[in-house]
PANULUM-281668 format. One line per field, with one value per residue (C-alpha): x, y, z; residue number from 1. Coordinates in steps of 0.001 Angstrom, whole numbers. Each point is the difference from the previous one (the first is absolute). Example, Ala and Ser with C-alpha at 12.3 -4.5 7.8 and 13.67 -1.06 7.14 Angstrom:
2
c1	12300, 1370
c2	-4500, 3440
c3	7800, -660
num	1, 2
This chain:
577
c1	38178, 1159, -2434, 966, 268, 2333, 2241, -19, 910, 2764, 1833, -876, -2225, -1472, 2077, -2333, -3159, -1318, 3144, -1098, 112, 3467, 1433, -1261, 1301, 3453, -293, -921, 3142, -424, 3269, -702, 1629, -2053, 1835, -1094, -3538, -43, 1303, -2770, -2613, 1182, -372, -3449, -1067, 1388, -1772, -3282, 233, 849, -2939, -2356, 1204, -2603, 2152, 1524, 1727, -2318, 629, -1720, -2335, 1952, -3282, -2188, -3471, -184, -3280, -662, 3726, 1081, 1832, -1914, 1347, -2050, -841, -988, 2070, -1689, -2804, 1500, -2387, -948, -2345, -848, -712, 683, -2962, -2563, -430, 525, 3623, 325, -1095, 2406, 653, -1113, -2539, 2225, 3167, 3336, 1904, 2144, 3723, 1035, -865, 764, -676, -1654, -1422, -1031, -2439, 541, 3243, -1107, 989, -2226, 1627, 3524, -425, -1429, 2913, 2459, -1489, -22, 3369, 1435, -2379, 1137, -3491, -873, -1911, -2081, -676, -2427, 1903, 3471, 1170, -457, -1392, -3683, -1092, 3158, 2003, 2261, 2578, 3282, 349, 3099, 1044, -3281, -2224, -3751, -3046, -2563, -2509, 156, 2370, 199, -820, -395, 2845, 237, -20, 3468, 517, -3039, -102, -77, 2902, 2071, -634, 738, 3324, 879, -642, 2102, -2895, 1015, 3208, -1893, -3363, -1172, -2828, -2804, -1717, -1623, -3682, -561, -503, -3268, -464, -3188, -680, 3655, 1377, 1650, -1308, 2862, -2188, -3722, -538, 368, -2035, 2902, -1049, -3708, -3025, -472, -3513, 1408, 2729, -2147, -698, 3700, 873, -2617, 1325, 3567, -1060, -1662, 3167, 2089, -2467, -16, 3792, 245, -2440, 1215, -2286, 2671, -247, -1187, -2603, -377, -2472, -3737, -220, 2159, -2413, -2982, 1687, 409, -3765, 338, 1604, 2949, -2096, -2830, 2394, 1814, -3249, -1398, 3092, 697, -3626, 312, -378, 3225, 1469, 314, 3803, 381, -2461, 1843, 3378, -1234, -1576, 3231, 1898, -2478, 138, 3800, 288, -3071, -1204, -3358, -1852, -499, -3699, 859, 2708, -263, 688, 2229, 2042, 105, 1321, 2589, 1583, -862, 1107, 3196, 1053, 624, 2977, 1839, 670, 3106, 1046, 2633, 1785, -2414, -2768, -973, 1792, 3192, -1349, -1112, 3454, 1727, -2236, 630, 3762, -103, -1758, 2606, 1879, -2784, 1338, 3393, -1468, -2320, 1107, -2336, -2948, 1602, -1218, -1853, -1289, -1984, -1315, -2259, -1665, -3769, -1313, -3386, -927, 454, -1324, 452, 732, -1265, 3374, -174, 2519, -1079, 391, 778, -140, 1262, 443, 3570, 1090, -336, -3650, 520, -1192, 2251, -793, 1625, -1034, 349, -545, -1096, -1277, -176, -2533, 1426, -2138, -3305, -2958, -1929, 2695, 588, -3690, 349, 3344, -1124, -1680, -3712, 66, -3545, -1336, 2416, -206, -2764, 162, 3696, -493, -2667, 1919, 3116, -1836, 1201, -595, 3186, 915, 2409, 2429, 2570, 3420, 1715, 3761, 1342, 3751, 1425, 3477, 734, -487, -3450, 353, -2526, 620, -3381, -1052, -3722, -2431, -3747, -1537, -3528, -455, -3516, -1010, -3682, 216, 2013, -1896, -1727, -1546, 928, -2305, 1729, 3400, -721, 295, 2899, 2786, 3105, 2646, -443, 3548, 3554, 2963, 3679, 1312, 3545, -825, 2227, 3503, 1201, 3413, 842, -378, 460, -3473, 1142, -2758, 279, 426, -2029, -2957, -3156, -3567, -2625, -3677, -2557, -3181, -2515, -3019, -2523, -2910, -748, 324, 3054, 2445, -1521, 1147, 3566, -305, -2666, 532, 3276, 542, 3434, -1518, -3108, 1876, 2813, -2397, -1817, 3343, 1378, -3024, 1276, 3711, 1211, -1716, 1465, 3498, -406, -1194, 3262, 2252, 758, -388, -1670, 3279, 1614, -2134, 2024, -2640, -3299, -546, -3233, -342, -3476, -1358, -3347, -826, 2414, -1912, -2453, -3177, 18, -3783, -2286, -721, 2962, 1145, -3430, -1119, 2935, 1421, 3570, -407, -1304, 2566, 3063, -504, 1992, -1724, 259, 2691, 2894, -1039, 589, -940, 2112, -911, -923, -3634, 19, -1177, -1222, 2810, 2493, 2773, 3477, 72, -2939, 1530, 3229, -1633, -2284, 2983, 1819, -3043, -502, 3717, -76, -3030, 1707, 3187, -2004, -1666, 3259, 1736
c2	-62568, 3511, 2827, 2977, 2133, -2496, -47, 3798, 253, -2499, 2652, -572, 3058, 778, -2774, -2582, 1162, -2958, -1954, -2400, -3011, 640, 775, -3272, -1880, 1376, -1266, -3435, -229, 2110, 549, 3728, 2087, 2324, 2893, -1148, -483, 3489, 1446, -1696, 982, 3613, 30, -1590, 2621, 2768, -1382, -284, 3569, 1315, -1906, 1790, 3517, 2411, 1082, -3244, -1179, -1672, -1891, -360, -2959, -2726, -1258, 3081, -161, 1537, 1881, 2151, 70, 1230, -1993, -188, -1378, -3128, 629, 2934, 2101, 1726, -2264, -3177, -2393, -2970, -2523, 1311, 3712, 971, 963, -1145, -3134, -1135, 604, -1200, -3612, -1112, -3768, -106, 2792, 2516, 1925, -1677, 897, 3103, -550, 3666, 3192, 3421, 3582, 894, -1991, 1622, -1664, 1221, 940, 2776, 3641, 270, -2981, 901, 3580, -1194, -2426, 2766, 2359, -2840, -1527, 543, -2766, -2494, -720, -3172, 625, -2464, 381, -2115, 307, -1332, 3599, 2989, 3305, -764, 1769, 2091, -2865, 367, -1772, 451, -1482, 474, 2781, 1939, 465, -213, 244, -2757, 2317, 3382, 2319, 3492, 2163, 3704, 2430, 358, 3253, 745, -985, -2281, -3620, -1114, 2232, -1305, -3642, 567, 1582, -2855, -2420, 2016, 579, 3573, -1470, -1918, 1750, 1727, 2480, 177, 3336, 251, -616, -3445, 92, -1430, -2047, 731, -1876, -862, 3490, 1414, 3056, 1271, 1787, -542, 834, 3747, -45, -214, -1018, -460, 1503, 3662, -600, -2392, 2300, 1575, -3423, -878, 3321, -525, -3501, 1261, 2687, -2678, -2122, 2981, 755, -3582, -141, 3110, -1473, -3563, -2678, -2063, -2726, -83, 2302, 2155, 2596, -525, 1141, -2948, -2442, 1753, -130, -3745, -392, 1111, -1915, 1635, 355, 1734, 2457, 849, 483, 2212, 2176, 340, 917, -786, -3187, -1985, -553, -3658, 115, 1567, -2448, -2918, 1317, 298, -3438, -1507, 1537, -1435, -3423, 56, 1219, -1492, -2784, 1722, 2740, 3641, -796, -2634, 1557, 2516, 3604, 413, -3100, 812, 3503, -1387, -1494, 2539, 3004, -1719, -493, 3752, -500, -2251, -3738, -1759, -2865, -2543, -2717, -2925, 2206, -340, -3348, 2016, 1423, -3458, -1326, 2660, -759, -3725, 577, 2067, -2862, -2665, 954, -1487, -3526, 1099, 1945, -2823, -3373, -1942, 1016, -191, 468, 3150, 559, -3136, -147, -2746, -305, 424, 1137, -1637, 539, 2592, -489, 2600, -1810, 979, 1575, 2251, -1904, -1276, -3550, 210, -3076, -290, -2574, -981, -601, -3756, 402, -500, 2473, 1945, 2496, 2720, 2429, 3759, 2816, 2401, -733, 2201, -1206, 1490, -2140, 1042, 179, -2555, -2504, 1220, -492, -3707, -432, 1433, -2892, 439, 3676, -215, -974, 2103, 3277, -210, 3718, -219, -3297, 1569, 3244, -1918, -1504, 2640, 132, -692, 243, -1873, 1046, -1353, 1361, -860, 514, 354, -525, 1600, -270, 3739, 3119, 1577, 2862, 2495, 1839, -637, -1673, -764, 233, -524, -1863, 1141, -953, 1346, 1919, -238, -3771, -24, -1867, 2179, -2652, -3300, -1803, 1488, -701, -3737, -194, 2470, -2396, 2124, 1769, 3668, 1338, -715, 1085, 204, -2640, 1244, 3581, -76, -1186, -277, 1292, 883, 3704, 811, -1447, -2141, -2278, -3646, -2910, -2141, 2281, -747, 1015, -650, -298, 469, -1964, 756, -2238, 2502, -2286, -2232, -3515, 736, -2006, -3244, 835, -213, -3651, -1714, -1807, 1144, 3601, 334, -735, 2099, 3123, -464, -87, 3085, 1763, -821, 1613, 3376, -371, 903, 3387, 616, -899, 2330, 2760, -136, -552, -3723, -2689, -3322, -1755, 1711, -2009, -2762, -1270, 990, -975, 136, 703, -491, 1453, -1433, 1920, 2861, 3253, 972, 1511, 3688, 24, 2927, 309, -2048, 2844, 1361, -3453, -131, -3207, 1285, 506, -3518, -1890, 2000, -285, -2695, -3288, -1037, 2694, -2112, -675, 2982, 655, 1542, -225, 2236, -968, 1772, 3045, -1818, 1787, -1948, 2357, -865, 3143, -1077, -3428, 1559, 2622, -2563, -2321, 2806, 792, -3643, -420, 2921, -1478, -3388, 1561, 1664, -3274, -1925, 2715
c3	19279, 770, -578, -2107, 3122, 1671, -3037, -201, 3669, -658, -1946, -3648, -125, -3408, -1595, 1493, -1745, -1933, 878, 2739, -2320, -1476, 3440, 1437, -3019, 770, 3571, -1377, -2048, -3130, -1827, -175, 2689, 2183, -1607, -3470, 1255, 1432, -3255, -1948, 2565, -73, -3781, 251, 2532, -2205, -3062, 1917, 1219, -3469, -1463, 2409, -766, -1452, -2973, -1197, -3186, -2489, -3229, -3327, -401, -1849, -1485, -466, -1483, -3457, -344, -3068, -693, 3478, 2678, 3280, 3243, 616, 3670, 2193, 2318, 2938, 1234, -1397, 1749, -2119, 1615, 3477, 288, 3650, 2166, -2544, 2138, 3596, 988, 3605, -145, 2715, 298, 3641, -232, 1810, -956, 746, 3166, -600, -365, 204, 1823, -1469, 908, -3328, -2902, -3274, -2403, -3558, -1724, -2328, 440, 3093, 1714, -1073, 1233, 3322, 419, -814, 2589, 2561, -928, 3492, 1177, -2678, -1330, -1915, -3240, -2032, -3714, -1994, -3271, -690, -339, 2250, -1212, -571, -3163, 301, -1457, -2993, -2055, -1814, -3449, -2163, 2361, -311, 3061, -353, 2248, 409, 1653, 1732, -1790, 1525, 3014, 676, 675, 3814, 1922, 1429, 3622, 208, 1139, -3629, -990, 2918, -916, -3684, 893, 2366, -2852, -2449, -2394, -987, -1470, -2677, -366, -3133, 466, -2542, 344, -3422, -731, -1485, -3783, -1301, -3160, -1957, -3215, -445, 643, 3119, 1779, 2167, 2573, -421, 3683, -646, -3199, -2423, -3503, 766, -1798, 879, 1331, 2621, 1320, 2796, 1501, -57, 1623, 2699, 660, 200, 2475, 2138, -35, 1148, 2784, 1254, -145, 2169, 2545, -307, 1536, 1721, 2623, 2723, -1646, 3097, -1298, -198, -3613, -968, 1660, -1594, -3409, 430, -446, -3629, -2823, -1702, -3135, 1858, 1603, -3227, -1897, 2778, 257, -3722, -658, -3700, -2020, 292, -3493, -989, -273, 3454, 1552, -1615, 1176, 3606, -229, -1371, 2920, 2509, -1632, 32, 3612, 1704, -2350, 383, -1860, 1007, 401, 2671, 2135, 2807, -970, 3066, -779, -3694, 619, 2382, -3124, -2678, 2051, 1140, -3632, -95, 2327, -2471, -133, 1276, -2260, 1072, -2004, 23, 1376, 3640, 131, 444, 3266, 1140, -858, 2107, 2982, -466, -131, 3204, 1790, -820, 3160, 2134, -440, 1303, 2900, 1057, -1429, 2308, -2187, -3422, -2569, 978, -3535, -801, -3538, -1323, 3422, 60, 3379, 523, 3642, 2747, 3520, 2734, 3265, 3444, 812, -3092, -2080, -3391, -1264, -3716, -2206, -3564, -2723, -795, -3621, 594, 1069, 3741, 2634, 2391, 2767, 2066, 2716, -452, 2474, -2758, -3503, -3080, -2550, -3195, -2298, -1619, 2374, -2064, 928, 3565, 880, -770, 1764, 3351, 1806, 789, -1024, -1340, 3441, 2053, -1945, -2632, -823, -861, -1835, -2210, -576, -1071, -2944, -2422, -3714, -1943, -3659, -2231, -2691, -2400, -915, -3278, -199, -3522, -297, -3147, -1456, -20, 2124, 95, -2519, 1401, 3259, 1651, 3226, -361, -2921, 395, -2929, -778, -3680, -670, 3170, -907, 460, 3229, 2757, 2564, 2250, 1637, -2426, -3029, 1576, 189, -3785, -221, -917, -329, 2010, 917, 16, -1009, 2108, -767, 2380, -681, 986, 3097, -961, 3593, 998, -3572, 631, -3690, -509, -2904, -1325, 917, -2334, -131, 588, 1960, -783, 2676, -875, 2786, -496, 2768, 428, 1398, 768, 2953, -1463, -2149, 2109, -1263, -3521, 1304, 1060, -2102, -3294, -1646, 1170, -1615, -3398, 643, 1044, -2516, -2931, 1256, 484, -3439, -1590, 1183, 706, -3504, 137, 3487, -1188, -2966, 2334, 1985, -3014, 232, -2680, 860, -781, 3011, 2466, 1656, 2446, 1596, 3653, 2012, 3725, 1444, 3216, 992, 3206, -372, 293, 2750, -1397, 966, 61, 645, 3732, 1254, 2277, 817, 1137, 2421, -1485, 281, 3749, 589, -2059, 1079, 3760, 1864, 724, 3648, 378, -1312, -3626, -2282, -3628, -2749, -3676, -2899, 615, 3401, -1951, -3147, -1822, -2133, 1064, 1182, 2154, 2162, 518, 1269, 2203, 1649, 508, 1778, 2163, 997, 713, 2428, 1776, 325, 1347, 2756, 885, 124, 1957
num	1, 2, 3, 4, 5, 6, 7, 8, 9, 10, 11, 12, 13, 14, 15, 16, 17, 18, 19, 20, 21, 22, 23, 24, 25, 26, 27, 28, 29, 30, 31, 32, 33, 34, 35, 36, 37, 38, 39, 40, 41, 42, 43, 44, 45, 46, 47, 48, 49, 50, 51, 52, 53, 54, 55, 56, 57, 58, 59, 60, 61, 62, 63, 64, 65, 66, 67, 68, 69, 70, 71, 72, 73, 74, 75, 76, 77, 78, 79, 80, 81, 82, 83, 84, 85, 86, 87, 88, 89, 90, 91, 92, 93, 94, 95, 96, 97, 98, 99, 100, 101, 102, 103, 104, 105, 106, 107, 108, 109, 110, 111, 112, 113, 114, 115, 116, 117, 118, 119, 120, 121, 122, 123, 124, 125, 126, 127, 128, 129, 130, 131, 132, 133, 134, 135, 136, 137, 138, 139, 140, 141, 142, 143, 144, 145, 146, 147, 148, 149, 150, 151, 152, 153, 154, 155, 156, 157, 158, 159, 160, 161, 162, 163, 164, 165, 166, 167, 168, 169, 170, 171, 172, 173, 174, 175, 176, 177, 178, 179, 180, 181, 182, 183, 184, 185, 186, 187, 188, 189, 190, 191, 192, 193, 194, 195, 196, 197, 198, 199, 200, 201, 202, 203, 204, 205, 206, 207, 208, 209, 210, 211, 212, 213, 214, 215, 216, 217, 218, 219, 220, 221, 222, 223, 224, 225, 226, 227, 228, 229, 230, 231, 232, 233, 234, 235, 236, 237, 238, 239, 240, 241, 242, 243, 244, 245, 246, 247, 248, 249, 250, 251, 252, 253, 254, 255, 256, 257, 258, 259, 260, 261, 262, 263, 264, 265, 266, 267, 268, 269, 270, 271, 272, 273, 274, 275, 276, 277, 278, 279, 280, 281, 282, 283, 284, 285, 286, 287, 288, 289, 290, 291, 292, 293, 294, 295, 296, 297, 298, 299, 300, 301, 302, 303, 304, 305, 306, 307, 308, 309, 310, 311, 312, 313, 314, 315, 316, 317, 318, 319, 320, 321, 322, 323, 324, 325, 326, 327, 328, 329, 330, 331, 332, 333, 334, 335, 336, 337, 338, 339, 340, 341, 342, 343, 344, 345, 346, 347, 348, 349, 350, 351, 352, 353, 354, 355, 356, 357, 358, 359, 360, 361, 362, 363, 364, 365, 366, 367, 368, 369, 370, 371, 372, 373, 374, 375, 376, 377, 378, 379, 380, 381, 382, 383, 384, 385, 386, 387, 388, 389, 390, 391, 392, 393, 394, 395, 396, 397, 398, 399, 400, 401, 402, 403, 404, 405, 406, 407, 408, 409, 410, 411, 412, 413, 414, 415, 416, 417, 418, 419, 420, 421, 422, 423, 424, 425, 426, 427, 428, 429, 430, 431, 432, 433, 434, 435, 436, 437, 438, 439, 440, 441, 442, 443, 444, 445, 446, 447, 448, 449, 450, 451, 452, 453, 454, 455, 456, 457, 458, 459, 460, 461, 462, 463, 464, 465, 466, 467, 468, 469, 470, 471, 472, 473, 474, 475, 476, 477, 478, 479, 480, 481, 482, 483, 484, 485, 486, 487, 488, 489, 490, 491, 492, 493, 494, 495, 496, 497, 498, 499, 500, 501, 502, 503, 504, 505, 506, 507, 508, 509, 510, 511, 512, 513, 514, 515, 516, 517, 518, 519, 520, 521, 522, 523, 524, 525, 526, 527, 528, 529, 530, 531, 532, 533, 534, 535, 536, 537, 538, 539, 540, 541, 542, 543, 544, 545, 546, 547, 548, 549, 550, 551, 552, 553, 554, 555, 556, 557, 558, 559, 560, 561, 562, 563, 564, 565, 566, 567, 568, 569, 570, 571, 572, 573, 574, 575, 576, 577
């Protein structure tokens, strides 16, 4: 039987992907002509590629679950694993005890198809890299969907306005993002006891006795924004500040008791951005986010999935440039083993959709997956580099996203609203957070209408609820028992008041969809920088294995993923010549 490579070299190119059987049937006397076979194979390839795109069409559940009168999609998006959660058990149980013989050799292999992997592939596209993605779709937690013509985000939803002429600004222009972006530069409104406060951050509408504390906090924010603690955190004061929690630093600098509403608003922001409380996260890492908010947020149609989609589209040319290694973007392939050979090349082994193992050799490797996974993929890392192996065991937090599809445009012109209810009862510790069963903020998922420059509201509209799980064992609640029912019933206890807050009746809801992310957010813990963890986990392993991911800096930020991808790409280019 011909191998895939032999067929590709025979001139069928990308048409032959997955088509060995049909092609041989034709040779044995099938009534279908080769031309008809190629047409069908081309369509199959096209359908497979479209299915893997980060911002893909979705449909309503034909048999939704009705819970408290609302229609819920009956399965999860995001981490949609059912029976076998990857990397919670042994993954490289090879039939003969060793990886299979490689059938390909490439210049560059990339493990992980989120923003980090897509950006690395884009910067290295001249080398025609091959990229592996665990999920069926690329994008990581920057995935999204399109339903009834409305884009929505399954996870990350915005990023910070770039400085002109920077690496980020250049990439965003190359991807055409300024053509569709809508900038949100207003402070996020805060809901307190069912009423909106348009700008609590400056002390608007708060008791007079609390105004000095709000003013002192606002002064601190302005000071941190002017001396922004940005990666790679080059100044010593930034490392020293990392030894304090964000809460400790704010309380020290404000010098006054922090009013309950302000403390709850800061905590809600930290939960929403970090899935961790201000008492848990590093002051340096916390201010990296809080101060950056002063520069304004860029919102795209479908959130950050739009950026992932543009990167994915740019990489489609790889199969044309290098048909011998098609497909270059390989979704639904779980990399389980990486072994650096004596000659410096890496043997990478993955699981095919049918459960079989395949291998290739790569001169350079970019590990764009979380470090907690990478430490198990790299063969014998614990014995070979115990310091790195230990450092790569990072704390990670989970969260849930609920997408509410409504049958009309969102009436209020807001982007994000933090929901505090009674600030005195807002959780202020990990222990309290474990019983905090509700979402922290609601965003207008239709805020960015795309190329409709008149900014007309979309129909149907999208509301996105962010439900952080800011405690260590929370991810188990996303897989045990009946999580759809558990979270749906908790959500419906509050959803009517949220709909009323934004001017929508319950009858407008067409469907509610959950996306779960079990290991999504690196824990930006106190001391992460001061302990030098970033230095250990970012450095290349055996020179040819490189690391790019948001957890390089324990910051769930799209900007850091892109900048590290660019840095690693430049290093690889120098090595390859």
